[in-house]
C-alpha positions, 0 to 999 in steps of 0.5 A: 500500500502506497502512503498518499503524498500529496502537492498543493499549489496556487495559480496565478489568479489565487486558486489552490490546487491539489494534488495526489502524488504518484508512489513508486509503485504506480510508476514501476507498474506504468513503465512496465506495461510501457516497457512491454510495448516499446519492446514488441515494437522494437522487436517488429522493426528489428526482424524487418530490418533483419529481413531486409538486410538479409535480402542484401547480404549476398552482394555486399555482406559488410554493408549490409552488416553495418546498415542493420546494426546503424538502423536497429541502434537508431530503431531502439534509441527512437522508440524509447525515448520518443515514445514516452515524449509523443504519448506526454506531449498529446495525451494529457501526460499519459503514456498508455501504461501511465493512462493504465495505471491512473497517473499523468505527468502535469507541470509542478504549477497544476498545467499540462506538460508540453513538449519542452519539459517532457523532452526534458524529463525524458532525456534524464531518464538515460540517467535515472535509468542506470544502472539499466534496466533497474532504474536504481538512480531514479528509484533512489530520487523518487524516495529521497524527493518531498514530491516524488520526483525523480531526476528528469522531473526535477529538471523538467518541473514536472510532477506525477500525480494520479488521476481520479477515476469515478465508478461511472455507469453511463447512459448509452444513446445519449449524446453530451451535447443534448440540450436537456443534459444542460442547466437551460432557464427551468430546467434545473435547480439554481442554488445559492451562490451559482448554477447546479444541474439536476445531480446525475449518476452517470456520465454520457459515454462521451464524458466518461474519460474525462478527468477534472481532478485539477478543477478546484471548488473556487474554479467550480463557482466560478463556472457555476456563476457563469452559467447562471448568469449567461442569459443576462448578459450581452451576446459579446459579453456572454461570448467574451467571458465564456471564452476566458473562463474555457481558456482558463479551465482548459489546460486542467482538464484531460479528456478533451479530444478536439475543439468545441464552442467555450460553453458547452465545456464548461457545462462538461467541466460542471457535469463531471464535476458534479459526477465525481465530486 
């Protein structure tokens, strides 16, 4: 059983964000999954290169051997290094192993990990993994660090945190963009201090994978206040306020796979938070 370590940080707007740090056990489990995937990809490429080299070995065996060795080394490097950078940059800080275990990489301030931060933390993986393949340096750093960081995390200013996953029963064949699900006038109770939809017990399939852990109570209150009062704003003010608020929250929500209207995004955040708390 892992001890639950927490990291609390504040945004420039003065909003506190509370993260549960991933422990050594969950990080090793995620790496084991990623290692198996990487090994399978490398084997496929190496076998393909081997067959290609064999086809040319009869005419120029020395050249064929050198090309095979060089190409194999390049494939191993790209798979081992580029794998994590690619997934962490494009999938909200999650590699397939991290997604399966329920952890992800974020910036120390709570923002999403970008290409540069992922690049830095994975370059230093070469040091953290010593002696290979046991990650001795990385494990000692995680255990010794107050924020469970390996050397790569310290350099890049990143953390590995747990993703909150709720036990949800989804409703099939229900579009989450259906206006009946949202806080249109008269469709749901208005509570003091903000807007609230009828308490749902499920999420539409399109929202079941969203992670809104980084959206705190004060941010949710801003969303609720906007959704309560939006019909009283002029169209220009409503659009500007919705875009500004959605722009602040977008980097802290993992799961959206494409652009969407600001109010649709805010409604989705409110719904996911109301189900998962």
